[in-house]
C-alpha positions, -999 to 999 in steps of 0.1 A, spaced: -449 740 818 -430 715 795 -402 696 814 -365 698 802 -365 662 788 -397 669 770 -382 701 755 -351 682 744 -374 655 728 -395 682 710 -363 699 698 -350 666 684 -382 658 666 -382 693 650 -346 690 639 -354 656 624 -384 670 605 -364 701 592 -336 677 582 -359 653 564 -376 681 545 -344 694 529 -340 677 496 -307 668 480 -294 682 447 -294 655 421 -281 660 386 -294 638 358 -272 635 327 -297 621 301 -281 634 269 -285 604 246 -308 608 216 -332 579 223 -367 591 235 -375 556 249 -344 557 271 -353 592 283 -387 581 294 -372 555 318 -346 580 329 -371 608 335 -393 584 353 -365 577 379 -358 615 381 -395 623 387 -397 597 416 -369 615 433 -384 650 426 -417 637 441 -397 629 473 -387 666 475 -352 664 460 -341 691 437 -334 675 404 -316 691 374 -316 672 342 -294 678 311 -310 665 279 -310 671 242 -348 659 238 -379 674 251 -391 648 278 -427 637 280 -422 628 316 -414 657 340 -421 673 375 -422 708 388 -392 700 409 -371 692 379 -350 720 365 -345 712 327 -315 722 308 -322 713 271 -296 716 244 -319 709 215 -310 695 182 -310 718 151 -334 711 122 -304 696 104 -295 673 133 -331 661 137 -331 652 100 -297 634 105 -311 616 134 -341 605 115 -319 593 86 -298 573 110 -327 556 124 -341 550 89 -309 533 77 -309 510 108 -345 501 102 -338 489 67 -309 464 77 -312 428 89 -305 430 125 -315 394 135 -279 389 149 -275 413 179 -238 412 181 -232 417 144 -258 444 141 -242 464 169 -209 463 151 -226 475 120 -244 503 138 -211 516 154 -207 539 123 -243 546 119 -246 559 155 -215 580 155 -237 610 152 -255 602 182 -223 597 204 -209 630 191 -242 649 200 -240 635 235 -204 648 239 -213 682 224 -243 685 249 -219 681 278 -196 708 262 -224 733 259 -218 765 280 -250 761 300 -240 726 310 -204 734 318 -216 761 341 -229 733 363 -193 727 374 -177 760 367 -201 779 388 -189 772 424 -224 781 438 -237 748 423 -234 718 446 -246 683 438 -250 654 461 -256 628 434 -253 623 396 -276 600 376 -257 592 344 -282 578 317 -265 550 299 -261 547 262 -226 533 257 -215 567 268 -190 560 298 -171 592 289 -198 613 307 -190 597 340 -162 623 340 -188 650 346 -195 634 381 -160 640 389 -161 676 378 -190 683 402 -174 662 429 -205 640 435 -209 601 436 -226 586 405 -252 560 398 -255 548 362 -290 544 350 -294 517 324 -324 508 304 -314 471 301 -306 441 323 -270 434 335 -247 427 305 -212 425 293 -211 461 285 -222 473 320 -209 446 343 -173 460 345 -185 493 361 -195 474 392 -174 442 389 -205 421 380 -193 387 370 -197 376 334 -211 340 335 -215 330 298 -218 293 308 -252 297 323 -262 333 317 -271 339 280 -253 368 263 -286 374 244 -320 377 259 -325 340 255 -350 322 276 -338 293 298 -363 266 306 -372 265 342 -352 238 362 -327 233 334 -293 246 324 -282 259 290 -279 233 262 -245 229 244 -261 250 215 -271 278 237 -237 279 255 -219 279 221 -240 307 209 -236 327 242 -198 322 240 -196 333 203 -218 363 211 -197 372 240 -166 372 220 -184 396 194 -195 418 223 -158 419 234 -148 433 201 -177 458 201 -168 467 237 -132 474 226 -143 498 198 -167 515 222 -141 520 248 -117 534 222 -143 560 212 -152 567 248 -116 574 257 -113 598 227 -144 617 237 -135 617 274 -102 635 265 -119 659 243 -144 669 269 -123 668 300 -88 668 287 -81 705 296 -84 696 334 -50 684 346 -66 673 380 -90 649 366 -80 612 367 -73 589 338 -104 576 320 -102 541 334 -99 554 370 -129 577 366 -151 546 357 -141 531 391 -160 557 410 -194 543 400 -214 536 431 -244 516 417 -261 508 385 -299 509 382 -308 482 357 -343 483 341 -349 447 347 -364 422 372 -344 389 370 -366 371 395 -394 370 370 -378 378 337 -347 358 341 -320 348 336 -312 340 372 -276 351 378 -253 363 406 -253 401 410 -231 421 432 -246 445 457 -241 474 434 -265 461 409 -300 473 417 -329 462 394 -357 488 388 -376 472 360 -409 489 354 -399 523 368 -418 540 341 -451 522 348 -475 543 370 -490 529 402 -523 543 389 -528 551 352 -537 588 341 -570 594 326 -567 589 288 -572 618 264 -609 622 254 -607 610 219 -589 578 229 -611 571 259 -641 575 237 -626 553 210 -618 526 234 -653 530 250 -669 519 216 -645 489 213 -670 462 219 -648 436 204 -617 447 221 -588 469 209 -552 466 195 -525 491 203 -497 494 175 -466 514 183 -431 509 170 -416 531 196 -403 566 197 -374 562 174 -389 543 144 -413 566 126 -439 556 98 -417 572 72 -389 548 81 -409 517 71 -411 506 35 -443 521 18 -454 487 6 -451 473 41 -472 500 55 -500 492 28 -498 455 38 -502 464 75 -532 487 68 -549 461 46 -548 436 75 -556 460 103 -585 478 86 -603 444 81 -603 434 118 -634 437 140 -612 451 167 -605 488 171 -568 498 164 -549 526 179 -519 532 156 -490 555 165 -484 575 133 -465 608 132 -480 624 101 -516 625 110 -523 644 77 -508 616 56 -520 584 71 -518 548 57 -555 550 49 -589 557 64 -609 531 83 -636 534 110 -617 509 131 -583 528 131 -574 559 152 -541 575 143 -521 596 168 -488 613 167 -481 607 204 -497 580 227 -496 576 265 -486 540 260 -486 529 296 -520 543 303 -535 528 272 -520 493 279 -536 495 314 -571 499 297 -591 466 299 -603 469 263 -567 463 250 -563 427 239 -531 429 219 -500 450 217 -482 452 185 -446 465 191 -411 468 181 -398 446 210 -381 477 228 -373 469 264 -396 496 277 -426 485 258 -423 448 265 -420 457 303 -452 477 302 -471 450 284 -458 424 308 -468 445 337 -503 450 325 -506 414 313 -511 421 276 -500 396 249 -478 409 222 -469 406 185 -434 420 180 -418 435 148 -382 439 160 -360 465 142 -325 468 157 -303 467 186 -315 445 215 -351 442 200 -346 408 181 -333 393 214 -361 408 233 -387 394 209 -372 359 209 -373 359 247 -408 371 247 -420 343 223 -401 315 243 -419 326 274 -453 323 255 -463 359 256 -469 362 220 -454 359 186 -430 378 162 -430 387 125 -401 403 106 -409 439 97 -385 437 68 -402 408 52 -437 414 63 -465 399 42 -502 402 47 -511 366 53 -484 358 81 -493 391 97 -529 385 98 -525 349 110 -502 360 138 -527 386 150 -557 363 148 -537 334 165 -530 356 195 -565 370 198 -582 337 195 -559 315 216 -563 325 253 -530 308 263 -510 339 254 -531 362 276 -530 336 304 -493 332 304 -485 368 304 -512 376 330 -496 349 352 -462 366 347 -477 400 356 -486 388 390 -450 374 395 -435 407 380 -453 428 406 -445 406 436 -414 423 451 -402 433 485 -398 469 472 -414 484 443 -393 499 415 -400 535 427 -392 526 463 -359 510 452 -349 541 433 -355 564 462 -339 541 489 -307 534 469 -303 570 456 -307 583 491 -283 555 505 -256 568 481 -262 603 492 -262 595 529 -228 577 526 -213 601 500 -209 571 475 -209 533 479 -172 523 477 -179 497 505 -202 479 480 -178 477 453 -165 442 441 -126 439 442 -132 429 405 -135 467 397 -99 472 408 -84 441 391 -70 438 356 -80 411 331 -51 388 341 -57 390 379 -95 388 376 -92 356 357 -64 342 377 -43 338 345 -12 347 366 -20 319 391 -25 293 364 7 305 348 25 301 381 13 266 384 22 258 349 58 272 355 59 250 387 48 219 367 71 225 338 100 229 363 90 197 381 89 178 348 123 191 338 138 181 372 121 148 369 135 143 334 170 152 347 166 128 376 154 100 355 183 105 331 207 106 360 193 73 375 194 57 341 230 66 335 241 55 370 221 23 374 219 9 338 246 24 316 275 20 341 270 -17 347 269 -24 309 303 -4 306 319 -25 333 307 -57 319 320 -47 284 355 -38 300 
């Protein structure tokens, strides 16, 4: 017969097991129109679904990463919208985007359709039902970031704490959400590599400052647009707080970065959680049969060419495509080329395999891959760094030029302009990386450092998401900076106070000196004159 204390112990264990098996209800708002962003966002959602949580995801795109525990609410694009999206990316691909800040300002108008569609997705009846139906209850909201702070109002509507999921490192756009300090004196505004053991040079600091000022203008325009969309989506609810107050409810920000290895080393508040590499699998999945066979026959190694999920072959100038094919088809290495229209390829060659879609992470994990030709997207560079593969980057827009510069400075590869690509420089860059072992050695060394963490990216997502759920938010982790205006945050009022005191003292001193001068010098002169 079981004793009374033993029965209580068994009951406690049973309750703990039952409680631990009940998953939380998590809502993912991943409504931006960037497929590459969606991969990272869905990878985080999948990790939580694998832990037994009930995850509901709102999206406009069909995700390639999913899980049986993820309930998908897709508000798809119409054919006209798909064409408009393709045209938008095509225009951005044809512009000179070497200056990140200026390119962002130029793209504000070009991306207007993307922001509008994001807002319309949140206003869809199926999505609004998530908060109109009182039977729905959510313990946490994951808000996929794409300069769309207006959607943080949705977390308020479902009465749940929110974690912003960003596909980039801490930066000027995201720092205000959690009060992360902006340190332009030693943290470059662009992804600029800082030499180990040294600070920023005068030129780097000047560039960082000018870029920061440009970002401030971009940030102002973005906030103005966000306020307008916020009012349009949630303005009919008199109980919802003002836009700036809603932003203060952000518990954490998940950043797709790892500063300890990638840099720059900078101070982060506790609400900044780095989950760089979340989309990389612990163990790669088996490759599709045709790709596995193709790589199996790559006796001289292989090259993977992918310009991401946004830029398609049709967006690249035809003569540029011809030049790329002329170079790649003459290599002794096998080439896997992501190309959307497999019925109309750049050309036929025994060493080239075209594919509309590629399991990029799984291919990069293959030992036969010797070079990754990419567009310098954050996700692709992360996967190449994780697997220790050297790169040749052809940056297109947004953060890509900065990512490419940082990659080159770290010695992981080279870059070539896609807009001005010519056969000889393209060929020379490929052969240099393939023949010079220093690129592979440096990125392999970095890979070891990148993987060495106290918690993996997946473990970090699970721990901190459940942490916010357990404590119904993370207000206690917030920096006071979140609740301070620009004047107070920068001590401008304190400096003004000291200036007033100093000016007052100087005026008093002036009066005193004048008084002493009049009493001690002018009066004796008058008496003598009399």
